[in-house]
N, C-alpha and C positions, 0 to 999 in steps of 0.2 A: 729189773724193778733193784731199786737201793736202800740197804738194809743198814740199819744201826744198832751192834749188838752191844748188851752192858751185862758187867760181870758183879752182880750188885754186893760190895761188903758193907761193912760195918766203917770203915775210917777209910776206904779207897773204892770209886768205881772203876771197874776196866772198860776201857771203849775200842770197839774194833769195827770195821766198815768192808762192805762187801757190795759189789755189784752183781746180780745174777747173770748176766750175760758173760762175765767169766768165772765166778765161782771160785774165786780167790778169797780168803777173810784176809784182813790187812789189821795189824794192831794202831790204835789210833789214840795212844796216849792213857790219860787215866783224870780222873776228877774228884781230887779231895771230898770228902762227907765232911761240909764246914759248914753249911746253910746256903750256900749258894749252887749247889749242885743241880737242883732243878733246872735252874736258868741255863747253867753251864752244858745238861745235854741239851737241852730244848736248842739253846746254840749251835753246837755241836750237829743235832739234827738237819736245822735248817741250812748251814754251811756246806753239811754233806749231800743236800738235798734229796734225804730218805725218804723211803715210802711205808717205811714199818720199822718198828723197833721189836729185836728179839731178846730176851732176857732169859739167863741162865736161871733153871728153877732147880734148887737145892732139895737134896734127898737125903735118907740115911743111907745105910749097907744093905737095911731091907725094901729099899725103894718107899719108903714111908715118910710124909712130910715131917717137917722139923718147926722149930723156932723161927730158924733161918727163913725157911720156906715162905711163913707167915711175913716175916720183916718185908722181903723181896716183894710179898704179891701187893704190901702197904705201901710198901715204896712205889712201885709200879700204879697203886690207885693214885698216888699223890703228883706225879710225874703227869698223869693224863689229866690230875685236876690244874695240874700248874697251866697246862697248853690250852684248855678250855678257857682260864681266869685269864688269860693272856690274849685273848680272842687267836687262837692258833687253832688249827684243825684237830683234833686229837687223833693222836697216832694209833695206829693198829700193831698189837702189839701179840707177840707168838713167843711160848715158854719152851726150852729147850732145857735137856734134863741134863743137868753140868756136873754128874758125876765124874769126879776125879778130875776134873778138868785143870785145878789148880796143880795137882801133882803131873799131868802130863806137860803143863806150861813149865814146871820146874824141870821137870826130863828135859823139855826140849833147851831149855834156855841156860841151865847149869846156873843157877842165880847168884852174885856175889850177895853179901848182906845189903849193899847199896841200890842193888837191882831191886831187893825188897821193899825197901824204903821209897824208891822213885816210882814204884807201881809199876816197874819191867812184867813182873809176873801178874799183876791182875790186869794189864792187856792183852797179853800175851794168853791170858785165862780166855777173856772173852771172844780171841780171834779163835782158840778151839772151839768154843761155843757155839761160833757164828760159823764155822767149817762144817761141824756135826748138824747144824742145821741146812744149810746149803747142801749135807749129801742126802737128807730125806728122800724119801720117794715120790712123796705128795707135793714137792716144791711146785711143779707145774701149776697145779692144783692152788696153791697158797697164791701164786704170781697173778692167776686167772682172778681170785677173792678180791685182791689187793685193786688190780685193775676196773674194776665192778663197784667200786666204791666211790 
């Protein structure tokens, strides 16, 4: 199963990719939030021949949803609508807790100011989200669910 992962932000969307046969998340750049982000993500989804999307799900330290969680959910609804509107099959979307993924990405990268502006942290955060998803104990069930769609 091929997966496209997103770390949705207000300025940039980090993108990562993985194939469950290998189970290694690979950073794949970032998409600026500039009005073209839905088209750009749909294009990446198609080019990667993805079977589903994994999106980070932000929460606060108590595990509760926040305004950022609502923003991500609304973005995913818009993304699904974009696929349908452009006669593409609506992708199956899974959410993965993204607690501390940006911190983990920054620790892995030790980024410079230029890295932050270029989206390196965003794409690495998407890879961390995806790697967590790949390590879920129910991944085989999810793969079966995707195959049966």
